[in-house]
Wavefront OBJ file of the C-alpha trace (Angstrom):
o trace
v 23.553 2.234 -15.302
v 25.596 0.820 -12.041
v 29.226 -0.647 -12.948
v 30.124 -1.124 -9.054
v 30.446 -4.924 -9.859
v 32.488 -6.139 -13.027
v 34.875 -9.174 -13.013
v 36.882 -10.396 -16.003
v 38.081 -13.896 -16.899
v 40.338 -14.886 -19.329
v 42.276 -17.959 -19.664
v 44.760 -18.298 -22.649
v 47.024 -20.970 -23.889
v 50.314 -20.265 -24.681
v 51.039 -20.259 -28.641
v 52.818 -23.448 -30.003
v 55.682 -22.868 -32.091
v 56.718 -25.620 -34.689
v 59.462 -24.650 -36.589
v 59.779 -26.538 -39.908
v 62.744 -25.311 -42.275
v 61.634 -21.710 -41.763
v 57.786 -22.661 -41.063
v 56.334 -21.057 -38.047
v 52.816 -23.100 -36.994
v 51.368 -20.893 -34.012
v 48.081 -22.161 -32.552
v 45.741 -21.419 -29.424
v 43.187 -21.908 -27.178
v 40.664 -18.679 -25.681
v 38.370 -18.596 -22.996
v 36.544 -15.156 -21.379
v 33.602 -13.875 -19.347
v 32.102 -10.893 -18.158
v 30.090 -10.447 -15.152
v 28.520 -7.109 -14.210
v 25.787 -5.402 -12.220
v 25.488 -2.698 -14.473
v 22.768 -2.568 -17.619
v 26.100 -2.715 -20.001
v 29.685 -4.092 -19.876
v 31.977 -1.424 -18.969
v 33.619 -0.118 -22.250
v 37.075 -1.340 -20.608
v 35.764 -4.425 -21.344
v 35.106 -4.476 -25.125
v 36.601 -2.049 -26.705
v 38.889 -3.189 -29.528
v 38.334 -6.397 -29.054
v 36.978 -7.218 -33.085
v 33.566 -7.545 -31.685
v 34.515 -10.849 -29.158
v 33.261 -9.087 -26.608
v 29.514 -8.098 -25.537
v 27.840 -5.548 -24.404
v 25.271 -7.608 -22.078
v 26.644 -7.451 -18.817
v 27.158 -10.980 -18.195
v 28.640 -13.056 -21.529
v 31.469 -15.191 -22.077
v 33.055 -17.006 -25.320
v 35.610 -19.741 -26.543
v 37.947 -19.130 -29.119
v 40.888 -21.668 -30.777
v 42.624 -20.715 -34.035
v 45.647 -21.500 -36.085
v 48.386 -19.437 -37.951
v 50.825 -20.376 -40.646
v 53.143 -18.474 -41.959
v 55.579 -19.807 -45.075
v 58.779 -17.536 -46.364
v 59.706 -18.736 -49.898
v 62.401 -17.341 -52.218
v 62.886 -14.317 -53.794
v 60.739 -12.256 -51.360
v 57.828 -14.197 -51.713
v 55.766 -15.265 -48.349
v 52.294 -17.251 -47.294
v 50.328 -16.192 -43.978
v 47.066 -18.196 -43.317
v 44.758 -18.361 -40.128
v 41.734 -19.756 -38.870
v 39.973 -18.520 -35.917
v 36.557 -19.758 -34.547
v 34.910 -19.191 -31.752
v 31.431 -19.251 -30.120
v 29.404 -17.744 -27.456
v 26.708 -17.156 -24.897
v 24.983 -14.003 -24.412
v 26.741 -12.688 -27.987
v 25.766 -11.653 -31.399
v 26.205 -15.246 -32.760
v 26.147 -18.526 -30.857
v 29.380 -19.343 -33.199
v 31.339 -17.817 -35.725
v 34.247 -17.726 -37.608
v 36.221 -14.205 -36.410
v 39.488 -14.737 -38.923
v 39.756 -17.150 -42.558
v 42.306 -15.421 -44.201
v 45.339 -16.126 -46.850
v 47.850 -13.835 -47.391
v 50.568 -13.793 -50.284
v 52.925 -11.255 -49.977
v 56.120 -9.772 -52.651
v 58.752 -7.953 -50.608
v 56.237 -4.939 -49.258
v 53.144 -5.738 -51.462
v 50.377 -8.208 -50.192
v 47.419 -8.903 -51.310
v 45.435 -10.438 -48.269
v 42.377 -12.558 -48.930
v 39.198 -13.273 -45.989
v 38.282 -12.264 -42.545
v 41.354 -10.633 -40.566
v 41.652 -8.703 -37.889
v 43.198 -5.264 -38.622
v 44.054 -2.821 -36.145
v 42.981 0.717 -37.240
v 45.419 0.887 -40.745
v 46.405 2.685 -41.740
v 46.930 5.375 -39.184
v 48.905 3.262 -35.894
v 47.671 4.411 -32.167
v 48.472 2.477 -29.036
v 44.973 -0.453 -28.937
v 45.627 -0.226 -25.154
v 45.240 4.014 -25.045
v 42.366 4.494 -27.243
v 38.741 3.328 -27.101
v 38.848 3.054 -31.212
v 39.540 5.179 -35.052
v 36.827 7.799 -35.639
v 36.420 6.119 -39.257
v 37.247 1.911 -39.089
v 38.655 0.581 -36.293
v 38.917 -2.895 -34.091
v 35.779 -2.388 -32.416
v 33.677 -4.848 -34.726
v 33.751 -7.930 -36.349
v 36.473 -8.657 -39.885
v 34.847 -8.128 -42.773
v 34.998 -10.719 -45.851
v 37.181 -8.702 -48.674
v 39.883 -9.011 -51.060
v 42.179 -6.397 -49.775
v 45.867 -5.205 -51.581
v 47.946 -3.068 -49.605
v 51.675 -1.976 -48.560
v 51.520 -2.161 -44.719
v 54.921 -0.285 -43.669
v 56.076 2.971 -44.838
v 57.725 2.512 -48.360
v 60.709 5.400 -49.071
v 60.188 7.164 -52.410
v 63.347 6.868 -54.435
v 64.987 10.413 -54.515
v 63.741 11.610 -51.624
v 66.971 10.240 -49.465
v 64.526 8.477 -47.294
v 62.796 11.881 -45.842
v 59.405 10.961 -48.282
v 57.264 7.793 -47.519
v 54.170 6.912 -48.198
v 51.852 3.211 -47.596
v 47.873 2.571 -48.115
v 45.712 -0.010 -49.296
v 42.397 -0.741 -51.657
v 39.637 -2.909 -50.500
v 36.139 -4.667 -51.763
v 34.079 -6.807 -49.662
v 30.614 -8.035 -48.222
v 29.129 -6.977 -44.915
v 27.542 -10.595 -43.644
v 25.339 -9.139 -40.535
v 21.966 -9.227 -42.796
v 20.363 -12.092 -40.964
v 21.619 -10.257 -37.577
v 19.788 -7.070 -38.587
v 16.293 -9.342 -40.110
v 16.110 -10.934 -36.697
v 17.204 -7.633 -34.538
v 14.554 -5.005 -36.887
v 11.068 -4.746 -35.371
v 7.859 -4.181 -37.709
v 7.642 -2.200 -39.988
v 11.949 -1.635 -39.689
v 14.176 -2.029 -42.910
v 17.342 -3.550 -42.569
v 19.742 -4.425 -45.595
v 21.381 -7.651 -46.928
v 24.385 -8.457 -49.010
v 25.594 -4.924 -48.268
v 29.201 -4.173 -50.456
v 32.087 -2.692 -48.838
v 34.940 -0.675 -50.415
v 37.576 0.679 -48.539
v 41.121 2.670 -49.405
v 43.547 4.828 -48.165
v 47.050 6.734 -49.215
v 49.370 7.916 -45.767
v 52.195 9.713 -46.385
v 55.451 10.339 -43.809
v 58.062 13.495 -44.358
v 60.744 13.326 -41.758
v 64.339 10.776 -41.412
v 64.143 10.166 -37.812
v 68.273 8.622 -38.666
v 68.961 12.486 -39.408
v 65.715 14.396 -36.954
v 64.304 12.789 -34.403
v 60.853 14.221 -35.675
v 58.214 12.640 -38.489
v 54.850 14.070 -39.469
v 52.606 11.587 -41.020
v 49.248 12.842 -43.125
v 47.218 11.182 -45.210
v 43.214 10.066 -46.014
v 41.251 7.184 -45.520
v 38.175 6.535 -47.164
v 35.214 3.283 -46.307
v 31.902 2.886 -48.780
v 28.419 0.895 -48.177
v 27.174 0.057 -51.133
v 25.246 -2.365 -53.160
v 22.961 -4.428 -51.368
v 19.358 -5.228 -51.075
v 16.940 -3.157 -48.735
v 13.851 -4.910 -46.506
v 11.307 -3.964 -44.811
v 9.762 -6.341 -41.667
v 6.316 -7.530 -41.751
v 3.672 -8.019 -39.200
v 3.951 -11.455 -39.784
v 7.613 -12.346 -39.412
v 8.348 -12.251 -42.927
v 10.776 -9.446 -44.595
v 9.476 -7.758 -48.062
v 12.175 -6.253 -50.095
v 11.540 -2.275 -50.538
v 14.828 -1.822 -52.811
v 17.387 -3.370 -54.907
v 20.679 -0.953 -54.817
v 22.327 -0.817 -57.853
v 25.450 -3.591 -57.717
v 27.441 -3.312 -60.978
v 30.671 -3.155 -62.251
v 29.660 0.317 -62.305
v 28.865 0.486 -59.015
v 32.233 -0.853 -57.993
v 33.586 2.031 -59.734
v 31.570 4.857 -58.487
v 32.873 3.257 -55.255
v 36.169 4.058 -56.255
v 36.004 7.107 -57.025
v 32.441 8.909 -55.499
v 29.868 10.287 -58.308
v 26.618 10.674 -57.666
v 23.870 7.522 -59.167
v 21.340 7.169 -61.668
v 17.933 6.830 -61.857
v 17.616 3.393 -60.341
v 19.695 4.830 -56.623
v 17.090 6.522 -53.941
v 17.182 10.539 -54.041
v 19.845 11.766 -51.417
v 22.377 9.106 -53.547
v 20.971 11.247 -57.312
v 22.178 14.362 -56.215
v 25.301 13.150 -53.451
v 27.416 10.208 -54.551
v 26.193 6.656 -54.532
v 26.452 4.585 -51.574
v 27.157 5.527 -47.963
v 30.759 7.343 -47.990
v 32.746 8.215 -45.011
v 36.229 8.846 -44.132
v 38.708 10.697 -42.385
v 41.819 13.065 -42.667
v 44.803 11.562 -40.497
v 47.661 13.520 -39.009
v 50.480 12.105 -36.341
v 53.466 13.514 -35.388
v 56.154 11.170 -33.701
v 59.302 12.333 -31.610
v 61.651 10.284 -30.831
v 64.725 10.573 -27.888
v 66.536 7.440 -26.719
v 64.188 4.483 -26.894
v 61.021 6.513 -26.440
v 58.717 7.230 -28.708
v 56.030 9.959 -27.862
v 53.643 10.409 -30.674
v 50.215 12.662 -30.959
v 47.092 11.557 -33.461
v 44.195 13.606 -35.301
v 41.263 11.923 -36.820
v 39.070 14.648 -38.423
v 35.793 12.521 -39.418
v 33.733 13.254 -42.296
v 30.447 12.191 -43.941
v 30.316 14.856 -46.775
v 31.908 17.768 -48.249
v 31.857 20.321 -46.039
v 33.063 18.005 -42.809
v 36.101 16.854 -45.744
v 36.940 19.720 -45.970
v 36.212 21.400 -42.235
l 1 2 3 4 5 6 7 8 9 10 11 12 13 14 15 16 17 18 19 20 21 22 23 24 25 26 27 28 29 30 31 32 33 34 35 36 37 38 39 40 41 42 43 44 45 46 47 48 49 50 51 52 53 54 55 56 57 58 59 60 61 62 63 64 65 66 67 68 69 70 71 72 73 74 75 76 77 78 79 80 81 82 83 84 85 86 87 88 89 90 91 92 93 94 95 96 97 98 99 100 101 102 103 104 105 106 107 108 109 110 111 112 113 114 115 116 117 118 119 120 121 122 123 124 125 126 127 128 129 130 131 132 133 134 135 136 137 138 139 140 141 142 143 144 145 146 147 148 149 150 151 152 153 154 155 156 157 158 159 160 161 162 163 164 165 166 167 168 169 170 171 172 173 174 175 176 177 178 179 180 181 182 183 184 185 186 187 188 189 190 191 192 193 194 195 196 197 198 199 200 201 202 203 204 205 206 207 208 209 210 211 212 213 214 215 216 217 218 219 220 221 222 223 224 225 226 227 228 229 230 231 232 233 234 235 236 237 238 239 240 241 242 243 244 245 246 247 248 249 250 251 252 253 254 255 256 257 258 259 260 261 262 263 264 265 266 267 268 269 270 271 272 273 274 275 276 277 278 279 280 281 282 283 284 285 286 287 288 289 290 291 292 293 294 295 296 297 298 299 300 301 302 303 304 305 306 307 308
């Protein structure tokens, strides 16, 4: 792979703000083009961009979006956004990058739709990392219904020495048609696959008393349900497996349980669905306006990895 020549062109319109009764409207237009002489585009031009950049050496896109924020009474607020994109030599010619509505009350948020989320629950500096172990900003947003506490919430009675945050989400993968086009003869692919994720993080420490904090917690994600197909020689596709996707499957995704007779053999002896996750740790030290942060992700995809 020859990466001796690479060019990134980026044109970003300054977001326009409209203030009206404390509500805020933002819009932007963005265009980017990548040109290189290698087999693939350089990693640093494609990582942590939520699938907006292509791995191909020469590509480009045009993106336009609008965001709206509206504070309400008694701690309520509404956020909404729509982000459309089109590209050349991308996995799609046109796609909806974001389309979401967030309804929040104090620290609680219900988020519905596709939204770019930067590495929840373990925060990292996206300029200094190529991604997260279990789930991160290298893929396009997954449409989902998500309840979350975004920021650490102190636990009553601990005098701010112990706090927590977390989330619970269900959604659906939207790459079934792309898989069907990409697969070769006799290769298998899946459509209408469901998504589930959850996390719980704790923060130990009070930086107002001691400039040292320790964060620790668990993130898990699951693929379940959907239908498996096999690509035929004539270009058509034949369904081979109909995965269970009833209410019981949603419960098994939340609390890992071995599947029944209607699941593949591996899921009958292990757990239903494709489950993975990571234990997450961080150590923060504050001095003045500076902060030093060290993070550790311990990835797992079975019980032996989960418990070291």
